[in-house]
Structure formats: structure tokens, C-alpha cells
Backbone as CSV, one residue per row, in Angstrom:
resi,resn,N_x,N_y,N_z,CA_x,CA_y,CA_z,C_x,C_y,C_z
1,ILE,25.330,45.410,97.112,23.878,44.636,96.418,24.559,43.062,96.616
2,PRO,25.898,42.880,95.709,26.240,41.672,95.815,26.292,40.826,96.855
3,LYS,27.164,41.680,98.169,27.150,41.009,99.487,25.663,40.470,99.918
4,LEU,24.786,41.416,99.773,23.370,40.975,100.141,22.920,39.906,99.289
5,GLN,23.015,39.955,98.176,22.518,38.678,97.031,23.454,37.672,97.522
6,ALA,24.648,37.431,97.883,25.154,36.283,98.081,24.550,35.693,99.582
7,THR,24.609,36.670,100.724,23.516,36.062,101.997,22.378,35.883,101.508
8,GLY,21.487,36.291,100.777,20.101,35.778,100.426,20.454,34.244,99.781
9,ALA,21.379,34.083,98.960,21.359,33.096,98.258,21.948,31.574,99.446
10,LYS,22.791,32.150,100.305,22.964,31.177,101.016,21.821,30.792,102.188
11,ILE,21.069,31.810,102.585,19.640,31.606,103.359,18.817,30.745,102.393
12,LEU,18.694,30.975,100.995,17.897,30.313,100.400,18.222,29.074,100.107
13,THR,19.516,28.602,100.173,19.983,27.243,100.149,19.476,26.572,101.423
14,TYR,19.735,27.082,102.605,19.654,26.618,103.919,18.272,26.382,103.840
15,GLY,17.533,27.039,103.470,16.125,26.684,103.332,15.539,25.326,102.536
16,SER,16.069,25.517,101.618,15.972,24.305,100.318,16.184,23.226,101.262
17,GLY,17.550,23.151,101.890,17.820,21.885,102.775,17.129,21.646,103.534
18,VAL,16.540,22.454,104.286,15.653,22.042,105.742,14.105,21.547,104.915
19,LEU,13.649,22.375,103.768,12.476,21.495,102.752,12.787,20.349,102.569
20,VAL,13.907,19.846,102.154,14.376,18.665,101.727,14.077,17.730,102.730
21,VAL,14.749,17.926,104.091,14.626,17.307,104.971,13.149,16.906,105.616
22,ALA,12.632,18.092,105.458,11.309,17.814,105.997,10.474,16.900,105.053
23,GLY,10.406,16.967,103.547,9.679,16.254,102.646,10.269,14.906,102.711
24,ALA,11.549,14.464,103.077,11.861,13.246,103.432,11.282,12.725,104.636
25,GLY,11.310,13.677,105.858,10.498,13.015,106.896,9.164,12.631,106.654
26,SER,8.559,13.552,105.824,7.007,13.072,105.729,6.732,12.011,104.541
27,ALA,7.622,11.606,103.911,7.607,10.575,103.092,7.839,9.246,104.156
28,ALA,9.071,9.133,104.755,9.303,8.188,105.855,8.448,8.003,106.941
29,SER,7.450,9.051,107.492,6.715,8.610,108.276,5.406,8.148,107.649
30,ALA,5.301,8.504,106.454,4.169,7.607,105.587,4.226,6.422,105.122
31,ILE,5.531,5.883,104.648,5.890,4.675,104.320,6.520,3.892,105.356
32,GLY,6.848,4.664,106.600,7.576,3.713,107.406,6.718,2.688,108.457
33,LYS,7.120,1.453,108.769,6.443,0.818,109.855,7.015,0.928,111.240
34,HIS,8.170,1.052,111.400,8.621,1.071,112.746,8.400,2.269,113.192
35,PRO,7.923,2.367,114.635,7.659,3.285,115.289,8.645,4.342,115.509
36,VAL,9.879,4.255,115.647,10.913,5.180,115.851,11.162,5.711,114.307
37,MET,10.876,4.882,113.505,11.336,5.660,112.121,9.949,6.706,111.631
38,MET,8.968,6.483,112.195,7.826,7.078,112.053,7.623,8.436,112.830
39,LEU,8.096,8.293,113.925,8.603,9.435,115.042,9.419,10.511,114.771
40,LEU,10.889,9.915,113.932,11.564,10.872,113.539,11.124,11.442,112.245
41,GLY,10.382,10.784,111.512,9.701,11.408,110.181,8.946,12.354,110.512
42,GLU,8.106,12.210,111.542,7.285,13.623,112.116,7.852,14.409,112.320
43,LEU,9.022,14.170,113.436,9.895,15.359,113.926,10.286,16.289,112.736
44,ALA,10.986,15.600,111.702,11.629,16.079,110.583,10.561,16.903,110.029
45,SER,9.365,16.581,109.690,8.199,17.426,108.991,8.072,18.301,109.549
46,LEU,8.307,18.716,110.854,7.923,19.730,111.757,8.669,20.832,111.472
47,THR,9.947,20.542,110.546,10.567,21.620,110.288,10.619,22.549,108.667
48,ALA,8.994,22.100,108.516,8.737,22.598,107.133,8.431,23.987,107.385
49,PRO,7.965,24.564,108.522,7.816,26.064,108.216,8.853,26.716,108.505
50,LEU,9.966,26.176,109.000,11.197,26.808,109.198,11.833,27.132,107.808
51,GLY,11.839,25.963,107.182,12.399,25.760,105.801,11.734,27.092,105.012
52,TRP,10.154,26.981,105.193,9.762,27.835,103.881,9.819,29.476,104.388
53,GLY,10.033,29.612,105.659,10.536,30.897,106.138,11.829,31.091,105.816
54,LEU,12.784,30.517,105.949,14.074,30.582,105.207,14.260,30.950,103.980
55,VAL,13.354,30.250,103.062,13.233,30.392,101.487,12.411,31.844,101.282
56,ALA,11.828,32.238,102.002,11.135,33.617,101.913,12.032,34.476,101.956
57,ILE,12.886,34.563,103.052,13.615,35.527,103.641,14.857,35.597,102.439
58,GLY,15.205,34.467,101.987,16.494,34.139,100.959,15.815,34.724,99.610
59,PHE,14.670,34.551,99.331,14.157,34.848,98.025,14.213,36.518,97.814
60,MET,13.698,37.178,98.859,13.578,38.405,99.096,14.837,39.171,99.148
61,LEU,15.954,38.443,99.825,17.513,39.244,99.894,17.972,38.859,98.573
62,ALA,17.621,38.074,98.028,18.538,37.500,96.609,18.025,37.768,95.393
63,VAL,16.567,37.929,95.343,15.930,38.217,94.102,15.323,39.585,94.050
64,VAL,14.696,39.900,94.980,13.406,40.850,94.999,14.481,42.309,95.346
65,VAL,15.113,42.220,96.321,15.799,43.207,96.783,16.774,43.974,95.812
66,PRO,17.796,42.958,95.176,18.700,43.463,94.058,18.172,44.084,93.045
67,TYR,16.813,43.514,92.383,16.033,44.424,91.096,15.376,45.403,91.544
68,MET,15.307,45.962,92.879,14.393,47.056,93.516,15.187,48.433,92.475
69,PRO,16.605,48.718,92.695,17.013,49.878,91.678,16.723,49.645,90.439
70,LEU,16.631,48.739,89.729,16.445,48.467,88.241,14.789,48.687,88.184
71,VAL,13.744,48.576,88.715,12.511,48.766,88.749,12.461,50.112,88.787
72,TYR,12.775,50.667,90.171,12.676,52.329,90.345,13.215,52.841,89.076
73,PHE,14.417,52.556,88.524,15.163,53.332,87.526,13.985,53.106,86.074
74,PHE,13.477,52.165,86.028,12.936,51.970,84.920,11.428,52.483,85.019
75,LEU,10.749,52.448,86.073,9.567,53.360,86.323,10.128,55.006,85.994
76,ALA,11.010,55.208,86.466,11.154,57.031,86.410,11.567,57.070,84.495
77,ALA,12.006,56.139,84.213,12.423,56.393,82.651,11.028,56.369,81.839
78,VAL,9.957,55.214,82.398,8.744,55.213,81.915,7.956,56.478,82.078
79,SER,8.056,57.176,83.198,7.688,58.468,83.534,7.968,59.831,82.809
80,TRP,9.245,59.695,82.456,9.701,60.725,81.813,9.369,60.540,80.080
81,PHE,9.180,59.087,79.587,8.728,59.093,78.513,6.993,59.319,78.330
82,VAL,6.115,59.177,79.545,4.966,59.544,79.381,4.632,61.262,79.406
83,LEU,6.004,61.824,80.299,5.618,63.223,80.190,6.291,63.591,78.972
84,ALA,6.896,62.892,78.180,7.186,63.738,76.558,6.217,63.510,75.662
85,VAL,5.315,62.152,76.041,4.286,62.001,74.946,3.182,63.315,75.420
86,GLN,2.985,63.085,76.641,1.924,64.295,77.143,2.178,65.721,76.518
87,THR,3.519,65.971,76.641,4.086,67.130,76.170,3.663,67.574,74.598
88,ILE,3.908,66.222,73.817,3.823,66.529,72.284,2.645,66.592,72.046
89,ILE,1.399,66.305,72.879,0.199,66.051,72.685,-0.550,67.519,72.735
90,THR,0.013,67.885,74.038,-0.754,69.388,74.541,0.144,70.443,73.891
91,ALA,0.930,70.447,73.471,1.795,71.444,72.810,0.965,72.171,71.837
92,PRO,0.310,71.794,70.777,-0.780,72.632,70.008,-1.859,73.474,71.046
93,PHE,-2.062,73.120,71.908,-3.306,73.518,72.855,-2.676,74.640,73.444
94,TRP,-1.303,74.442,73.943,-0.548,75.803,74.745,-0.331,76.748,73.635
95,LEU,0.208,76.412,72.401,0.182,77.466,71.282,-0.939,78.341,71.018
96,MET,-1.979,77.595,70.956,-3.550,78.505,70.804,-3.740,79.137,71.980
97,GLN,-3.816,79.053,73.044,-3.606,79.509,74.216,-2.927,80.778,74.376
98,MET,-1.943,80.851,74.089,-0.864,81.978,73.862,-1.462,83.049,73.123
99,PHE,-2.483,83.022,72.307,-2.824,83.930,71.422,-3.994,84.515,72.046
100,TYR,-4.455,83.877,73.052,-5.526,84.609,73.914,-4.995,85.381,74.788
101,PRO,-4.830,86.870,75.394,-4.505,87.293,76.234,-5.519,87.580,77.303
102,ASN,-4.977,88.024,78.488,-5.839,87.981,79.641,-6.760,89.190,79.604
103,ARG,-7.287,89.481,80.869,-8.235,90.943,80.556,-7.391,92.102,80.447
104,ASN,-5.991,92.007,81.171,-5.171,93.219,81.017,-4.469,93.386,79.818
105,GLY,-4.809,92.634,78.735,-4.008,92.809,77.554,-2.874,91.853,77.240
106,GLY,-2.258,91.349,78.480,-1.117,90.431,78.362,-0.929,89.227,78.301
107,ILE,-0.243,88.502,78.502,0.117,86.739,78.645,0.295,86.567,79.850
108,ALA,0.502,87.399,80.841,0.744,86.963,82.426,-0.684,86.005,82.858
109,GLY,-0.680,85.156,83.588,-1.743,84.735,83.674,-2.141,83.312,82.777
110,THR,-1.474,83.394,81.468,-1.737,82.463,80.556,-0.936,81.215,80.811
111,SER,-0.895,80.183,80.148,-0.095,78.932,80.250,1.182,78.805,79.852
112,VAL,1.930,80.171,79.532,3.487,80.353,79.521,4.209,79.751,80.593
113,ALA,3.850,80.076,81.520,4.800,79.674,82.840,4.714,78.412,83.195
114,LYS,3.532,77.766,82.535,3.102,76.353,83.017,3.926,75.558,81.595
115,VAL,4.140,76.010,80.400,4.537,75.533,79.619,6.068,75.488,79.869
116,LEU,6.795,76.428,80.216,8.324,76.742,80.843,8.756,75.837,81.784
117,SER,8.021,75.620,82.704,8.083,74.708,83.487,8.128,73.214,83.234
118,THR,7.145,72.815,82.397,7.107,71.725,81.754,7.982,71.282,80.978
119,LEU,8.535,72.453,80.068,9.630,72.036,78.889,10.868,71.680,80.037
120,LEU,10.733,72.571,80.959,12.165,72.506,81.652,12.390,71.165,82.663
121,ALA,11.349,70.648,82.895,11.429,69.306,83.632,11.507,68.383,82.624
122,LEU,11.102,68.711,81.397,11.505,67.446,80.202,13.082,67.299,79.919
123,LEU,13.243,68.563,79.877,15.009,68.742,79.409,15.841,68.262,80.748
124,VAL,15.567,68.546,81.767,16.607,68.304,82.668,16.051,66.974,83.349
125,ARG,15.050,66.236,83.575,14.767,65.303,84.263,15.517,64.044,83.945
126,PRO,16.000,63.781,82.694,16.855,62.690,82.733,18.204,62.905,83.164
127,ALA,18.817,63.999,83.218,19.989,64.163,83.963,19.844,64.053,85.733
128,LEU,18.681,64.515,85.991,18.707,64.322,87.286,18.178,62.676,87.917
129,ILE,17.625,62.206,86.728,17.281,60.620,87.242,18.796,60.039,87.425
130,ILE,19.609,60.335,86.317,21.030,59.764,86.415,21.487,59.933,87.731
131,VAL,21.602,61.091,87.698,21.791,61.789,89.481,21.588,60.936,90.606
132,GLY,19.962,60.832,90.795,19.382,60.355,91.650,19.737,58.701,91.966
133,LEU,20.151,58.001,90.542,20.670,56.877,90.335,22.108,56.605,91.304
134,VAL,23.024,57.516,90.880,24.439,57.501,91.512,24.219,57.628,92.847
135,LEU,23.343,58.644,93.344,23.316,58.954,94.999,22.814,57.470,95.617
136,CYS,21.758,56.815,94.785,21.185,55.491,95.398,22.233,54.685,95.465
137,MET,23.008,54.282,94.553,23.761,53.512,94.450,24.797,53.620,95.942
138,ILE,25.357,55.157,95.900,26.367,55.328,96.745,25.847,55.246,98.261
139,MET,24.507,55.763,98.666,23.831,55.404,99.693,23.570,53.950,100.092
140,MET,23.396,53.201,99.168,22.876,51.795,99.402,24.207,50.984,99.673
141,ARG,25.329,51.112,99.414,26.561,50.779,99.437,27.065,50.994,100.865
142,VAL,26.975,52.286,101.459,27.298,52.793,102.911,26.281,52.153,104.176
143,GLY,25.123,52.242,103.467,23.969,51.952,104.225,23.959,50.498,104.692
144,LEU,24.297,49.666,103.402,24.307,47.910,103.614,25.763,47.515,104.641
145,ASP,26.718,48.343,104.199,27.882,47.778,104.912,27.500,48.222,106.462
146,ILE,26.960,49.379,106.750,26.555,49.491,108.348,25.863,48.702,108.744
147,LEU,24.830,48.495,107.963,23.691,47.159,108.417,24.051,46.028,108.608
148,ASN,25.281,45.520,107.723,25.900,44.215,107.925,26.621,44.301,109.070
149,PHE,27.404,45.267,109.500,28.088,45.483,110.312,27.272,45.195,111.690
150,PHE,26.190,46.125,111.999,25.624,46.109,113.152,24.841,44.558,113.110
151,ALA,24.426,44.050,112.180,23.558,42.731,112.094,24.362,41.705,112.823
152,ALA,25.730,41.765,112.337,26.760,40.483,112.477,27.297,40.827,114.199
153,ASN,27.351,41.814,114.618,27.654,42.238,116.104,26.517,42.037,116.995
154,ALA,25.194,42.207,116.400,24.021,41.875,117.598,24.114,40.354,117.627
155,PHE,24.162,39.663,116.347,24.037,38.145,116.576,24.965,37.809,117.360
156,ASN,26.225,38.055,117.249,27.361,37.505,117.975,27.140,37.619,119.745
157,ALA,26.565,39.097,119.789,26.545,39.399,121.021,24.983,38.635,121.637
158,LEU,24.145,38.245,120.898,22.932,37.700,121.282,22.879,36.408,121.664
159,ALA,23.468,35.549,120.732,24.124,34.192,120.827,24.750,33.877,121.867
160,PRO,24.100,32.585,122.665,24.519,31.975,123.725,26.033,31.040,123.294
161,ASN,26.799,30.796,124.182,27.856,30.384,123.980,27.969,29.177,124.553
162,THR,27.017,28.358,125.147,26.967,27.238,125.795,26.514,26.322,124.998
163,GLY,26.434,25.119,125.147,25.896,23.800,124.354,24.638,23.469,124.925
164,GLY,24.064,22.361,124.075,22.791,21.563,124.607,21.731,21.939,123.736
165,LEU,20.526,21.208,123.714,19.544,21.249,122.976,18.600,22.392,123.113
166,THR,18.701,23.076,124.356,17.814,24.619,124.553,18.383,25.481,123.842
167,THR,19.779,25.301,123.880,20.807,26.529,123.282,20.714,26.220,121.476
168,GLY,20.709,24.933,121.436,20.253,24.950,119.600,19.058,25.571,119.373
169,VAL,18.162,25.097,119.977,16.610,25.470,119.576,16.553,27.071,119.601
170,GLY,17.277,27.926,120.918,17.424,29.099,120.617,18.003,29.857,119.725
171,ASN,19.329,28.936,119.472,20.153,29.719,118.325,19.395,29.784,116.736
172,VAL,18.592,28.973,116.602,17.920,28.658,115.471,16.602,29.873,115.513
173,SER,16.129,29.880,116.576,14.788,30.863,116.744,15.619,32.490,116.532
174,LEU,16.804,32.279,117.194,17.721,33.719,117.123,18.099,34.029,115.676
175,ALA,18.529,33.003,115.087,18.794,33.238,113.396,17.682,33.336,112.855
176,LEU,16.655,32.566,112.893,15.424,33.049,112.183,14.761,34.385,112.458
177,GLY,14.707,34.971,113.582,14.410,36.089,114.061,15.313,37.342,113.473
178,GLY,16.527,37.052,113.507,17.659,37.952,113.031,17.418,38.118,111.565
179,PHE,17.552,36.903,110.966,17.000,37.056,109.372,15.840,37.880,109.097
180,LEU,14.708,37.631,109.572,13.603,38.445,109.566,13.828,39.815,109.781
181,ILE,14.640,40.247,110.804,14.761,41.688,111.103,15.719,42.243,110.044
182,TYR,16.687,41.260,109.531,17.630,42.036,108.467,17.100,42.226,107.224
183,MET,16.052,41.181,106.922,15.366,41.456,105.601,14.595,42.499,105.859
184,SER,13.705,42.699,106.629,12.898,44.070,106.961,13.616,45.347,106.670
185,LEU,14.766,45.360,107.565,15.679,46.722,107.399,16.367,46.972,106.043
186,ALA,16.508,45.508,105.320,17.666,45.654,104.108,16.399,46.178,103.048
187,VAL,15.147,45.568,103.237,14.055,46.286,102.021,13.772,47.527,102.429
188,LEU,13.715,48.100,103.484,13.163,49.659,103.929,14.566,50.397,103.698
189,LEU,15.743,49.771,103.766,16.714,50.694,103.202,16.895,50.849,101.700
190,VAL,16.809,49.835,101.039,16.706,49.852,99.726,15.974,50.759,98.856
191,SER,14.809,50.296,99.484,13.488,51.363,99.017,13.671,52.891,99.356
192,TYR,14.214,53.136,100.610,14.309,54.511,100.722,15.363,55.187,99.867
193,CYS,16.633,54.156,99.560,17.693,54.772,98.706,16.886,55.297,97.276
194,CYS,16.136,53.859,97.127,15.868,53.802,95.509,14.663,55.038,95.306
195,SER,14.356,55.895,96.113,13.100,56.944,96.261,13.965,58.003,95.614
196,LEU,15.580,57.741,95.596,16.051,59.266,95.102,16.158,59.269,93.689
197,ILE,16.063,58.236,93.018,16.211,58.148,91.445,15.231,58.891,91.014
198,ASP,13.776,59.049,91.622,13.063,60.145,90.804,12.578,61.362,91.899
199,GLY,13.078,60.953,92.971,12.914,61.939,94.296,13.572,63.305,94.026
200,VAL,14.886,63.171,93.447,15.999,64.461,93.145,15.057,65.282,92.332
201,SER,14.688,64.562,90.882,14.028,65.296,89.640,12.739,66.284,90.482
202,ASP,12.248,65.364,91.164,10.799,66.228,91.815,11.011,67.061,93.234
203,PHE,12.073,67.065,93.597,12.469,68.261,94.481,13.042,69.276,93.875
204,VAL,14.151,69.169,92.722,14.670,70.212,92.014,13.422,71.092,91.265
205,MET,12.473,70.021,90.870,11.166,70.563,90.045,10.393,71.754,90.826
206,ASP,10.223,71.004,92.092,9.400,71.870,93.129,10.236,73.162,93.821
207,MET,11.510,73.056,93.819,12.154,74.158,94.540,12.290,75.157,92.774
208,VAL,12.182,74.877,91.675,12.077,75.585,90.499,10.857,76.358,90.455
209,GLU,9.799,75.768,90.807,8.405,76.247,90.312,8.020,77.162,91.677
210,SER,8.360,76.633,92.906,8.083,77.470,94.075,9.159,78.364,94.672
211,GLY,10.295,78.174,94.281,11.499,78.930,94.583,12.191,78.356,95.608
212,ALA,13.575,78.440,95.806,14.296,77.667,96.420,14.305,78.720,98.090
213,SER,14.246,79.792,97.947,14.082,80.664,99.116,12.911,80.090,99.822
214,ARG,11.543,79.854,99.154,10.446,79.264,99.788,10.633,77.879,100.370
215,VAL,11.556,77.265,99.646,11.320,75.776,100.192,12.595,75.363,101.305
216,LEU,13.473,76.261,101.305,14.340,76.206,101.969,14.956,77.233,102.611
217,GLY,14.455,78.574,102.508,14.875,79.823,103.354,13.650,80.164,104.278
218,SER,13.820,81.485,104.305,12.952,81.759,105.752,11.641,82.040,105.013
219,GLN,11.161,81.651,103.890,9.728,81.603,103.477,9.195,80.259,103.366
220,ARG,9.656,79.257,104.046,9.048,78.146,103.816,8.028,77.707,104.880
221,ASP,8.021,78.504,105.889,6.784,78.444,106.984,5.579,79.510,106.482
222,ARG,5.908,80.532,105.745,4.952,81.689,105.459,3.821,81.087,104.441
223,SER,2.728,81.446,104.568,1.562,81.234,103.518,1.747,82.230,102.277
224,ASP,1.001,82.154,101.504,0.788,83.109,100.344,0.013,84.275,100.739
225,SER,-0.644,84.115,101.674,-1.413,85.697,102.150,-0.419,86.393,103.074
């Protein structure tokens, strides 16, 4: 994440510089009287879309992506707090239902199983959220290192080595497209890793409720019938 944030800060700085140049060109073309200055100002103002694109990419990499694990963790903690409040509110009604047996005279089929599964989720979900956060950080570290390695090699392989105006424009287009693809992959990777923060607890509770053999074993493809 720090490397990704540093890369985004550099791209944001480049985009801000391009926007400054574009703004200066627009001002020069507006107040300039010499045709050459006006032409140069108009050409400089054409770089504004490039600057805004770099600013958007840099903002995503430097601000949005580093805060995604915090947002996912905060939402997971809030969901557990909501579960705790709901459990406290519905606990008296569960206790009332336990005094009403089913038609066979027992408590099978009543809300005892649901109560136990809810209490188990309430007790183990905080620990599973922490486990998911640790797995998220590990996967992000490894995944972003691999992404940086392949992105750098891809840019070095695709960038032309000759000089000239056409090559310079091609390098700028390649850099902008490469940054856009890199940002998309980084956002997808971080969002996928952050899904483990609450995904681990959800998967564990699904296995507890339906049975690990039904989820992972030979019964996973069988129906209840």
C-alpha cells in the first residue's frame, strides 16, 4: 500500500503540473496579442484532458485505494454491532418461543438452532474479522508486488526506444493507458482482497450452519431431497 500510495502521489503531481501548464496556456492565449504566443497557448491548453486523467488516476491510487481496507473493516465492525443489537432485541422473543413445543412435544423445530447459530456468529465473528484483515493485508502485499513487477516489465517492453515527436506522443499515450490499466487492476485486486475481511466469517458460518461436508465434501452437489 505505501508503494502504491507513492506511485499515486507521483501521478497526481504530474497531473497537477500538466493542469498548471494548460491553465497558463489558456491565460496566454486569452490575453496574448502575438499569433505565436496565442498558438502556443492553445496547444498548451489542449493538454488539460491529459492532466485531469492523471489527476483522477493519481487520486484513486493515492487516496481511494489505501482507504479501502479501512472502509471494509469499519463496515464489518458496524455489521457485527448491528448483529449484537438485533440479538439483544430479539432475545426475549426467542426465550418465549422456547416455552412453546412443537406438535411432537419437543423443542425440535423451534428457534433453538437459530438462536445457537446466531450466538455463535456473535461470539466468533470479531475474531474471524481480524483473521480476514490479516489475510487481506498479506494478499494485498503479495498481489501488489506481482502487479508492480508485471506492470513495469510491460511498460519497458512496449515503450519504443527511438526518439522523435511521434515517439514522444506514443510514450505519453502508452503511459496514460498503462496508468489507467494499472489503476483498474489495483482497484480490483484491493477490493477482492478486502472482501476477505467479512468474507471469512461469512464462509465459516455457512459451513457451520450447513455442515463442512456439504460445502467442501462429497455432499456439496447433492440436493436435500
